[in-house]
PyMOL Python script that loads the backbone (N, CA, C, O; Angstrom):
from pymol import cmd

cmd.read_pdbstr("""\
ATOM      1  N   MET A   1     -22.664  55.260 -18.239  1.00  0.00           N
ATOM      2  CA  MET A   1     -22.831  55.147 -19.452  1.00  0.00           C
ATOM      3  C   MET A   1     -21.419  55.154 -20.075  1.00  0.00           C
ATOM      4  O   MET A   1     -20.371  55.391 -19.474  1.00  0.00           O
ATOM      5  N   LEU A   2     -21.586  54.819 -21.528  1.00  0.00           N
ATOM      6  CA  LEU A   2     -20.341  54.649 -22.157  1.00  0.00           C
ATOM      7  C   LEU A   2     -20.322  55.950 -23.050  1.00  0.00           C
ATOM      8  O   LEU A   2     -21.245  56.415 -23.717  1.00  0.00           O
ATOM      9  N   TYR A   3     -18.862  56.480 -22.872  1.00  0.00           N
ATOM     10  CA  TYR A   3     -18.652  57.550 -23.632  1.00  0.00           C
ATOM     11  C   TYR A   3     -17.511  57.221 -24.683  1.00  0.00           C
ATOM     12  O   TYR A   3     -16.394  56.875 -24.298  1.00  0.00           O
ATOM     13  N   PRO A   4     -17.904  57.367 -26.306  1.00  0.00           N
ATOM     14  CA  PRO A   4     -18.560  58.862 -26.454  1.00  0.00           C
ATOM     15  C   PRO A   4     -20.212  57.861 -26.483  1.00  0.00           C
ATOM     16  O   PRO A   4     -20.248  56.645 -26.295  1.00  0.00           O
ATOM     17  N   ALA A   5     -21.402  58.706 -26.753  1.00  0.00           N
ATOM     18  CA  ALA A   5     -22.574  58.131 -26.441  1.00  0.00           C
ATOM     19  C   ALA A   5     -22.689  57.723 -28.093  1.00  0.00           C
ATOM     20  O   ALA A   5     -22.078  58.142 -29.076  1.00  0.00           O
ATOM     21  N   ILE A   6     -23.970  56.510 -27.895  1.00  0.00           N
ATOM     22  CA  ILE A   6     -23.977  56.237 -29.713  1.00  0.00           C
ATOM     23  C   ILE A   6     -24.423  57.251 -30.190  1.00  0.00           C
ATOM     24  O   ILE A   6     -24.115  57.567 -31.339  1.00  0.00           O
ATOM     25  N   ASP A   7     -25.295  58.048 -29.399  1.00  0.00           N
ATOM     26  CA  ASP A   7     -26.227  58.653 -30.465  1.00  0.00           C
ATOM     27  C   ASP A   7     -25.801  60.150 -30.771  1.00  0.00           C
ATOM     28  O   ASP A   7     -26.262  60.903 -31.629  1.00  0.00           O
ATOM     29  N   GLU A   8     -24.829  60.374 -29.868  1.00  0.00           N
ATOM     30  CA  GLU A   8     -23.543  61.939 -30.207  1.00  0.00           C
ATOM     31  C   GLU A   8     -23.119  61.260 -31.498  1.00  0.00           C
ATOM     32  O   GLU A   8     -23.815  61.743 -32.392  1.00  0.00           O
ATOM     33  N   ILE A   9     -22.317  60.387 -31.969  1.00  0.00           N
ATOM     34  CA  ILE A   9     -21.683  59.910 -33.257  1.00  0.00           C
ATOM     35  C   ILE A   9     -21.674  59.352 -33.869  1.00  0.00           C
ATOM     36  O   ILE A   9     -20.754  58.993 -34.605  1.00  0.00           O
ATOM     37  N   LYS A  10     -23.468  58.833 -33.766  1.00  0.00           N
ATOM     38  CA  LYS A  10     -24.074  58.496 -34.885  1.00  0.00           C
ATOM     39  C   LYS A  10     -24.949  60.055 -35.799  1.00  0.00           C
ATOM     40  O   LYS A  10     -25.824  60.129 -36.661  1.00  0.00           O
ATOM     41  N   LYS A  11     -24.415  60.725 -35.300  1.00  0.00           N
ATOM     42  CA  LYS A  11     -24.738  62.507 -35.823  1.00  0.00           C
ATOM     43  C   LYS A  11     -23.997  62.928 -37.022  1.00  0.00           C
ATOM     44  O   LYS A  11     -24.345  63.630 -37.971  1.00  0.00           O
ATOM     45  N   LYS A  12     -22.714  62.233 -36.707  1.00  0.00           N
ATOM     46  CA  LYS A  12     -21.742  62.328 -37.526  1.00  0.00           C
ATOM     47  C   LYS A  12     -21.538  61.572 -38.759  1.00  0.00           C
ATOM     48  O   LYS A  12     -20.591  61.926 -39.462  1.00  0.00           O
ATOM     49  N   THR A  13     -22.359  60.462 -39.196  1.00  0.00           N
ATOM     50  CA  THR A  13     -23.057  59.928 -40.140  1.00  0.00           C
ATOM     51  C   THR A  13     -23.943  59.786 -40.597  1.00  0.00           C
ATOM     52  O   THR A  13     -24.900  60.018 -39.859  1.00  0.00           O
ATOM     53  N   ASP A  14     -24.376  59.230 -42.380  1.00  0.00           N
ATOM     54  CA  ASP A  14     -25.760  59.235 -42.450  1.00  0.00           C
ATOM     55  C   ASP A  14     -26.756  58.464 -41.678  1.00  0.00           C
ATOM     56  O   ASP A  14     -27.917  58.789 -41.428  1.00  0.00           O
ATOM     57  N   ASN A  15     -25.985  57.165 -41.266  1.00  0.00           N
ATOM     58  CA  ASN A  15     -27.232  56.687 -40.676  1.00  0.00           C
ATOM     59  C   ASN A  15     -25.985  55.495 -40.075  1.00  0.00           C
ATOM     60  O   ASN A  15     -24.843  55.322 -40.501  1.00  0.00           O
ATOM     61  N   LYS A  16     -26.732  54.770 -38.906  1.00  0.00           N
ATOM     62  CA  LYS A  16     -26.175  53.641 -38.189  1.00  0.00           C
ATOM     63  C   LYS A  16     -25.305  52.827 -39.114  1.00  0.00           C
ATOM     64  O   LYS A  16     -24.077  52.895 -39.067  1.00  0.00           O
ATOM     65  N   TYR A  17     -25.915  52.115 -39.890  1.00  0.00           N
ATOM     66  CA  TYR A  17     -25.033  51.204 -41.013  1.00  0.00           C
ATOM     67  C   TYR A  17     -23.242  52.234 -41.454  1.00  0.00           C
ATOM     68  O   TYR A  17     -22.129  51.718 -41.553  1.00  0.00           O
ATOM     69  N   THR A  18     -23.474  53.194 -41.563  1.00  0.00           N
ATOM     70  CA  THR A  18     -22.381  53.493 -42.129  1.00  0.00           C
ATOM     71  C   THR A  18     -21.061  54.091 -40.368  1.00  0.00           C
ATOM     72  O   THR A  18     -19.853  54.042 -40.133  1.00  0.00           O
ATOM     73  N   LEU A  19     -22.331  54.575 -39.618  1.00  0.00           N
ATOM     74  CA  LEU A  19     -21.193  54.288 -38.295  1.00  0.00           C
ATOM     75  C   LEU A  19     -20.547  52.856 -38.077  1.00  0.00           C
ATOM     76  O   LEU A  19     -19.407  52.655 -37.660  1.00  0.00           O
ATOM     77  N   ALA A  20     -21.275  52.110 -38.356  1.00  0.00           N
ATOM     78  CA  ALA A  20     -20.644  50.123 -38.304  1.00  0.00           C
ATOM     79  C   ALA A  20     -19.785  50.345 -39.061  1.00  0.00           C
ATOM     80  O   ALA A  20     -18.713  50.003 -38.562  1.00  0.00           O
ATOM     81  N   ILE A  21     -19.668  50.772 -40.089  1.00  0.00           N
ATOM     82  CA  ILE A  21     -18.701  50.144 -40.893  1.00  0.00           C
ATOM     83  C   ILE A  21     -17.552  50.670 -40.700  1.00  0.00           C
ATOM     84  O   ILE A  21     -16.517  50.006 -40.653  1.00  0.00           O
ATOM     85  N   LEU A  22     -17.607  51.847 -40.575  1.00  0.00           N
ATOM     86  CA  LEU A  22     -16.843  52.755 -40.470  1.00  0.00           C
ATOM     87  C   LEU A  22     -15.794  52.567 -39.107  1.00  0.00           C
ATOM     88  O   LEU A  22     -14.576  52.519 -39.284  1.00  0.00           O
ATOM     89  N   THR A  23     -16.105  52.515 -38.401  1.00  0.00           N
ATOM     90  CA  THR A  23     -16.045  52.128 -36.589  1.00  0.00           C
ATOM     91  C   THR A  23     -15.123  50.285 -37.119  1.00  0.00           C
ATOM     92  O   THR A  23     -14.002  49.929 -36.756  1.00  0.00           O
ATOM     93  N   ALA A  24     -15.693  49.825 -37.646  1.00  0.00           N
ATOM     94  CA  ALA A  24     -15.294  48.218 -37.654  1.00  0.00           C
ATOM     95  C   ALA A  24     -14.436  48.292 -38.383  1.00  0.00           C
ATOM     96  O   ALA A  24     -13.677  47.329 -38.270  1.00  0.00           O
ATOM     97  N   LYS A  25     -13.863  49.688 -39.862  1.00  0.00           N
ATOM     98  CA  LYS A  25     -13.102  49.499 -40.260  1.00  0.00           C
ATOM     99  C   LYS A  25     -11.803  50.130 -40.128  1.00  0.00           C
ATOM    100  O   LYS A  25     -10.881  50.054 -40.940  1.00  0.00           O
ATOM    101  N   ARG A  26     -11.818  50.764 -39.022  1.00  0.00           N
ATOM    102  CA  ARG A  26     -11.014  51.650 -37.843  1.00  0.00           C
ATOM    103  C   ARG A  26     -10.501  50.639 -37.538  1.00  0.00           C
ATOM    104  O   ARG A  26      -9.364  50.271 -37.832  1.00  0.00           O
ATOM    105  N   ALA A  27     -11.457  49.975 -36.790  1.00  0.00           N
ATOM    106  CA  ALA A  27     -10.751  49.184 -35.524  1.00  0.00           C
ATOM    107  C   ALA A  27     -10.440  48.157 -35.705  1.00  0.00           C
ATOM    108  O   ALA A  27      -9.982  47.672 -34.670  1.00  0.00           O
ATOM    109  N   ARG A  28     -10.428  47.134 -36.956  1.00  0.00           N
ATOM    110  CA  ARG A  28      -8.992  46.471 -38.045  1.00  0.00           C
ATOM    111  C   ARG A  28      -8.243  47.123 -38.146  1.00  0.00           C
ATOM    112  O   ARG A  28      -7.328  46.774 -37.401  1.00  0.00           O
ATOM    113  N   ASP A  29      -7.896  48.403 -38.932  1.00  0.00           N
ATOM    114  CA  ASP A  29      -6.549  49.464 -39.015  1.00  0.00           C
ATOM    115  C   ASP A  29      -6.138  49.022 -37.768  1.00  0.00           C
ATOM    116  O   ASP A  29      -5.355  48.076 -37.684  1.00  0.00           O
ATOM    117  N   ILE A  30      -6.728  49.802 -36.427  1.00  0.00           N
ATOM    118  CA  ILE A  30      -5.982  49.471 -35.398  1.00  0.00           C
ATOM    119  C   ILE A  30      -5.496  48.528 -34.723  1.00  0.00           C
ATOM    120  O   ILE A  30      -4.658  48.827 -33.872  1.00  0.00           O
ATOM    121  N   ILE A  31      -5.928  46.927 -34.926  1.00  0.00           N
ATOM    122  CA  ILE A  31      -5.608  46.127 -34.854  1.00  0.00           C
ATOM    123  C   ILE A  31      -4.137  45.417 -35.859  1.00  0.00           C
ATOM    124  O   ILE A  31      -3.141  44.718 -35.671  1.00  0.00           O
ATOM    125  N   ASP A  32      -4.730  46.041 -36.804  1.00  0.00           N
ATOM    126  CA  ASP A  32      -3.283  45.107 -37.969  1.00  0.00           C
ATOM    127  C   ASP A  32      -2.433  46.684 -37.847  1.00  0.00           C
ATOM    128  O   ASP A  32      -2.121  47.197 -38.921  1.00  0.00           O
ATOM    129  N   GLY A  33      -2.089  47.390 -36.626  1.00  0.00           N
ATOM    130  CA  GLY A  33      -0.693  48.096 -36.296  1.00  0.00           C
ATOM    131  C   GLY A  33      -0.898  49.470 -36.674  1.00  0.00           C
ATOM    132  O   GLY A  33       0.117  50.123 -36.432  1.00  0.00           O
ATOM    133  N   LYS A  34      -2.034  50.312 -37.290  1.00  0.00           N
ATOM    134  CA  LYS A  34      -2.595  51.298 -38.078  1.00  0.00           C
ATOM    135  C   LYS A  34      -1.761  53.004 -36.660  1.00  0.00           C
ATOM    136  O   LYS A  34      -2.176  52.811 -35.518  1.00  0.00           O
ATOM    137  N   PRO A  35      -1.277  53.683 -36.717  1.00  0.00           N
ATOM    138  CA  PRO A  35      -1.085  54.244 -35.546  1.00  0.00           C
ATOM    139  C   PRO A  35      -2.348  55.049 -35.457  1.00  0.00           C
ATOM    140  O   PRO A  35      -3.024  55.655 -36.288  1.00  0.00           O
ATOM    141  N   LEU A  36      -2.459  54.794 -33.813  1.00  0.00           N
ATOM    142  CA  LEU A  36      -3.529  56.062 -33.157  1.00  0.00           C
ATOM    143  C   LEU A  36      -3.792  57.291 -33.693  1.00  0.00           C
ATOM    144  O   LEU A  36      -2.856  57.835 -34.279  1.00  0.00           O
ATOM    145  N   LEU A  37      -4.839  57.860 -33.633  1.00  0.00           N
ATOM    146  CA  LEU A  37      -4.985  59.169 -34.392  1.00  0.00           C
ATOM    147  C   LEU A  37      -5.458  60.150 -32.975  1.00  0.00           C
ATOM    148  O   LEU A  37      -6.017  61.243 -33.061  1.00  0.00           O
ATOM    149  N   MET A  38      -5.129  59.548 -31.862  1.00  0.00           N
ATOM    150  CA  MET A  38      -5.436  59.910 -30.631  1.00  0.00           C
ATOM    151  C   MET A  38      -3.836  59.392 -29.362  1.00  0.00           C
ATOM    152  O   MET A  38      -3.310  58.281 -29.417  1.00  0.00           O
ATOM    153  N   ASP A  39      -3.480  60.281 -28.574  1.00  0.00           N
ATOM    154  CA  ASP A  39      -2.624  60.125 -27.791  1.00  0.00           C
ATOM    155  C   ASP A  39      -3.537  59.469 -26.418  1.00  0.00           C
ATOM    156  O   ASP A  39      -4.683  59.844 -26.171  1.00  0.00           O
ATOM    157  N   GLY A  40      -2.981  58.689 -25.803  1.00  0.00           N
ATOM    158  CA  GLY A  40      -4.006  58.300 -24.228  1.00  0.00           C
ATOM    159  C   GLY A  40      -4.586  56.810 -25.030  1.00  0.00           C
ATOM    160  O   GLY A  40      -5.183  56.134 -24.193  1.00  0.00           O
ATOM    161  N   MET A  41      -4.573  56.336 -25.999  1.00  0.00           N
ATOM    162  CA  MET A  41      -5.753  55.322 -26.492  1.00  0.00           C
ATOM    163  C   MET A  41      -5.116  54.039 -26.139  1.00  0.00           C
ATOM    164  O   MET A  41      -5.904  53.138 -25.850  1.00  0.00           O
ATOM    165  N   GLU A  42      -3.766  53.743 -26.096  1.00  0.00           N
ATOM    166  CA  GLU A  42      -3.247  52.559 -26.387  1.00  0.00           C
ATOM    167  C   GLU A  42      -3.876  51.651 -25.592  1.00  0.00           C
ATOM    168  O   GLU A  42      -3.958  50.539 -26.113  1.00  0.00           O
ATOM    169  N   ASP A  43      -4.464  51.777 -24.235  1.00  0.00           N
ATOM    170  CA  ASP A  43      -4.771  50.450 -23.225  1.00  0.00           C
ATOM    171  C   ASP A  43      -6.521  50.069 -24.307  1.00  0.00           C
ATOM    172  O   ASP A  43      -6.898  48.987 -24.758  1.00  0.00           O
ATOM    173  N   GLU A  44      -7.063  51.169 -24.377  1.00  0.00           N
ATOM    174  CA  GLU A  44      -8.431  51.032 -24.877  1.00  0.00           C
ATOM    175  C   GLU A  44      -8.729  50.060 -25.959  1.00  0.00           C
ATOM    176  O   GLU A  44      -7.823  49.762 -26.737  1.00  0.00           O
ATOM    177  N   ASN A  45     -10.207  49.405 -26.117  1.00  0.00           N
ATOM    178  CA  ASN A  45     -10.510  48.406 -26.970  1.00  0.00           C
ATOM    179  C   ASN A  45     -10.248  49.353 -28.199  1.00  0.00           C
ATOM    180  O   ASN A  45     -10.180  50.577 -28.312  1.00  0.00           O
ATOM    181  N   PRO A  46     -10.095  48.024 -29.303  1.00  0.00           N
ATOM    182  CA  PRO A  46      -9.736  49.181 -30.536  1.00  0.00           C
ATOM    183  C   PRO A  46     -11.129  49.904 -31.291  1.00  0.00           C
ATOM    184  O   PRO A  46     -11.115  50.877 -32.046  1.00  0.00           O
ATOM    185  N   VAL A  47     -12.233  49.170 -30.871  1.00  0.00           N
ATOM    186  CA  VAL A  47     -13.270  50.043 -31.156  1.00  0.00           C
ATOM    187  C   VAL A  47     -14.052  50.673 -30.532  1.00  0.00           C
ATOM    188  O   VAL A  47     -15.110  51.165 -30.924  1.00  0.00           O
ATOM    189  N   SER A  48     -13.480  50.706 -29.293  1.00  0.00           N
ATOM    190  CA  SER A  48     -14.190  52.126 -28.505  1.00  0.00           C
ATOM    191  C   SER A  48     -13.014  53.396 -28.620  1.00  0.00           C
ATOM    192  O   SER A  48     -13.234  54.520 -28.170  1.00  0.00           O
ATOM    193  N   THR A  49     -11.474  52.927 -29.442  1.00  0.00           N
ATOM    194  CA  THR A  49     -10.854  54.256 -29.639  1.00  0.00           C
ATOM    195  C   THR A  49     -11.388  54.516 -31.001  1.00  0.00           C
ATOM    196  O   THR A  49     -11.180  55.700 -31.265  1.00  0.00           O
ATOM    197  N   ALA A  50     -12.015  53.879 -32.016  1.00  0.00           N
ATOM    198  CA  ALA A  50     -12.538  54.272 -33.390  1.00  0.00           C
ATOM    199  C   ALA A  50     -13.571  55.014 -33.060  1.00  0.00           C
ATOM    200  O   ALA A  50     -13.476  56.227 -33.247  1.00  0.00           O
ATOM    201  N   ALA A  51     -14.538  54.576 -32.613  1.00  0.00           N
ATOM    202  CA  ALA A  51     -15.521  55.348 -31.336  1.00  0.00           C
ATOM    203  C   ALA A  51     -14.740  56.753 -31.309  1.00  0.00           C
ATOM    204  O   ALA A  51     -14.783  57.660 -32.141  1.00  0.00           O
ATOM    205  N   PHE A  52     -14.159  56.684 -30.349  1.00  0.00           N
ATOM    206  CA  PHE A  52     -13.770  58.431 -29.993  1.00  0.00           C
ATOM    207  C   PHE A  52     -12.609  58.961 -31.210  1.00  0.00           C
ATOM    208  O   PHE A  52     -12.378  60.170 -31.198  1.00  0.00           O
ATOM    209  N   GLU A  53     -12.111  58.387 -31.917  1.00  0.00           N
ATOM    210  CA  GLU A  53     -11.963  59.474 -33.057  1.00  0.00           C
ATOM    211  C   GLU A  53     -12.706  59.856 -33.631  1.00  0.00           C
ATOM    212  O   GLU A  53     -12.788  61.077 -33.763  1.00  0.00           O
ATOM    213  N   ILE A  54     -13.620  58.987 -34.260  1.00  0.00           N
ATOM    214  CA  ILE A  54     -15.303  59.482 -35.162  1.00  0.00           C
ATOM    215  C   ILE A  54     -15.967  60.868 -34.027  1.00  0.00           C
ATOM    216  O   ILE A  54     -16.687  61.749 -34.497  1.00  0.00           O
ATOM    217  N   ASP A  55     -15.676  60.845 -32.918  1.00  0.00           N
ATOM    218  CA  ASP A  55     -16.201  61.440 -31.968  1.00  0.00           C
ATOM    219  C   ASP A  55     -15.654  62.926 -31.977  1.00  0.00           C
ATOM    220  O   ASP A  55     -16.153  64.026 -31.743  1.00  0.00           O
ATOM    221  N   GLU A  56     -14.340  62.442 -32.372  1.00  0.00           N
ATOM    222  CA  GLU A  56     -14.004  63.952 -32.030  1.00  0.00           C
ATOM    223  C   GLU A  56     -13.091  64.411 -33.425  1.00  0.00           C
ATOM    224  O   GLU A  56     -12.088  65.113 -33.298  1.00  0.00           O
ATOM    225  N   ASP A  57     -13.540  63.952 -34.690  1.00  0.00           N
ATOM    226  CA  ASP A  57     -13.482  64.044 -35.615  1.00  0.00           C
ATOM    227  C   ASP A  57     -12.252  63.749 -36.751  1.00  0.00           C
ATOM    228  O   ASP A  57     -12.035  63.931 -37.949  1.00  0.00           O
ATOM    229  N   LEU A  58     -11.641  63.208 -35.634  1.00  0.00           N
ATOM    230  CA  LEU A  58     -10.431  62.352 -36.526  1.00  0.00           C
ATOM    231  C   LEU A  58     -10.727  61.387 -37.802  1.00  0.00           C
ATOM    232  O   LEU A  58      -9.810  60.883 -38.450  1.00  0.00           O
ATOM    233  N   LEU A  59     -11.934  61.208 -38.059  1.00  0.00           N
ATOM    234  CA  LEU A  59     -11.523  60.160 -38.799  1.00  0.00           C
ATOM    235  C   LEU A  59     -12.998  60.489 -39.379  1.00  0.00           C
ATOM    236  O   LEU A  59     -13.905  60.871 -38.640  1.00  0.00           O
ATOM    237  N   THR A  60     -13.151  60.300 -40.794  1.00  0.00           N
ATOM    238  CA  THR A  60     -14.521  61.183 -41.418  1.00  0.00           C
ATOM    239  C   THR A  60     -14.549  60.507 -42.479  1.00  0.00           C
ATOM    240  O   THR A  60     -13.552  59.865 -42.810  1.00  0.00           O
ATOM    241  N   TYR A  61     -15.562  60.506 -43.150  1.00  0.00           N
ATOM    242  CA  TYR A  61     -15.905  59.334 -44.205  1.00  0.00           C
ATOM    243  C   TYR A  61     -16.697  60.608 -45.730  1.00  0.00           C
ATOM    244  O   TYR A  61     -17.083  61.736 -45.425  1.00  0.00           O
ATOM    245  N   SER A  62     -16.764  60.158 -47.005  1.00  0.00           N
ATOM    246  CA  SER A  62     -17.247  60.818 -47.624  1.00  0.00           C
ATOM    247  C   SER A  62     -18.011  59.781 -48.903  1.00  0.00           C
ATOM    248  O   SER A  62     -17.526  58.650 -48.921  1.00  0.00           O
ATOM    249  N   ARG A  63     -18.998  60.004 -49.830  1.00  0.00           N
ATOM    250  CA  ARG A  63     -19.436  59.125 -50.206  1.00  0.00           C
ATOM    251  C   ARG A  63     -19.382  59.889 -51.775  1.00  0.00           C
ATOM    252  O   ARG A  63     -19.490  61.090 -52.021  1.00  0.00           O
ATOM    253  N   GLU A  64     -19.127  58.467 -52.952  1.00  0.00           N
ATOM    254  CA  GLU A  64     -18.989  58.928 -54.105  1.00  0.00           C
ATOM    255  C   GLU A  64     -20.170  59.473 -55.038  1.00  0.00           C
ATOM    256  O   GLU A  64     -21.161  58.832 -55.388  1.00  0.00           O
ATOM    257  N   GLU A  65     -19.978  60.266 -55.233  1.00  0.00           N
ATOM    258  CA  GLU A  65     -21.135  60.560 -56.903  1.00  0.00           C
ATOM    259  C   GLU A  65     -21.983  59.650 -57.365  1.00  0.00           C
ATOM    260  O   GLU A  65     -21.896  58.752 -56.527  1.00  0.00           O
ATOM    261  N   ASP A  66     -22.568  59.393 -57.980  1.00  0.00           N
ATOM    262  CA  ASP A  66     -23.180  58.218 -59.087  1.00  0.00           C
ATOM    263  C   ASP A  66     -22.782  58.904 -60.096  1.00  0.00           C
ATOM    264  O   ASP A  66     -22.979  58.491 -61.239  1.00  0.00           O
TER     265      ASP A  66
END
""", "prot")
cmd.dss("prot")
cmd.show_as("cartoon", "prot")
cmd.util.cbc("prot")
cmd.orient("prot")
């Protein structure tokens, strides 16, 4: 089984589409050279690193009010 489990990190967002966008944007930032928010993740895939950061509440989002 993969860690973090998708069912667990999905609870940190309002829906799976938000999770996908949040993960993809953070993975792109990692690829572009932005610093990692967790130690020991240098050898991980950028998408996995982003998922770990979301799971550890190091990466969050907020929605703008209309």
